Steps between C-alpha positions, in 0.01 A plus 500: 500500500498449876434796724807458727484832678139463604408845365194571295512445121506796262181531294709559184821292513382243761829527695520560875434856612672615818378781724758761388398469133128434544213699351151379589194549284159342565644215704780419254869569549735632234868593474538877460670432166210276385222744596461625141210549259452181298467699175724808507737386780474827695578487873184489709406621846181503705361800311570376146420127524186341359441129561307262277498148642866412554624759251627849587485803270554873510167683493552612141558149360222359717259758362599422141460126551197476730346848512206637302538539125361754260454869448584714800748263664819655364825562682411853604349814360519542127680179411435256224670166527528248220630236742255212476666303781652212300807507729266431792336199339186690397345388172352781296224406261447720199138583451291767344619839624246696695344763276274732696198637317431853612188558292177445690673389820235607746340214693269498796688440825483134605588607854304784663737797508740315269703640214269667244711362213546129585248452782747335739571602860748785541742463792693786659837401349366529146245780541493821297215744554365693204161636398380421852558125467769247595688342208783247462822665386495283187137596422555875550532566125325700230192315370584595140877480451609305810748765615588476870340782699563699815239676706615832349495381137155348474158613393190299583167465325214264584710301749786438256845664503693644205828678437449869427582452130239227441243687708548816290476304171188310597308737728651844445364780283480430124539727203749735338788587732445209741767240407 
């Protein structure tokens, strides 16, 4: 279609965009009515737009389609999403589910000052301090039962951490009247 008016072409509908209806994003022009997320069709503005090549998304859809995947990348505190992203063109491959083994988990740190459980580097965003050491949030669990711990609910012995129940069973006093 010829561009009679001489205006720039919209990045979505490819029709002429005139000054009064123009929204610019990374060198491209859009009609205000075309400046929508390519997945959910929400209206976008400079604070909510995320660009991937020539495509525009809201930050939420962009994160689902191109962001990191896996444990810890939910949609906020305490959420569990079963959305696998099929609507975004993401192919999910079924594999063996991850089954952590909490018995005998202690390894030597591969990185000096690393996590005592997995040996990897511990960065500030994922650090939990307990028993005088820095741990990953996901590794900060009882060595026997795997229960998630807090600094106030742990007991340590020989460089390993336990919930108070497992510590009492394994290292507490034995005999009549003691559990």
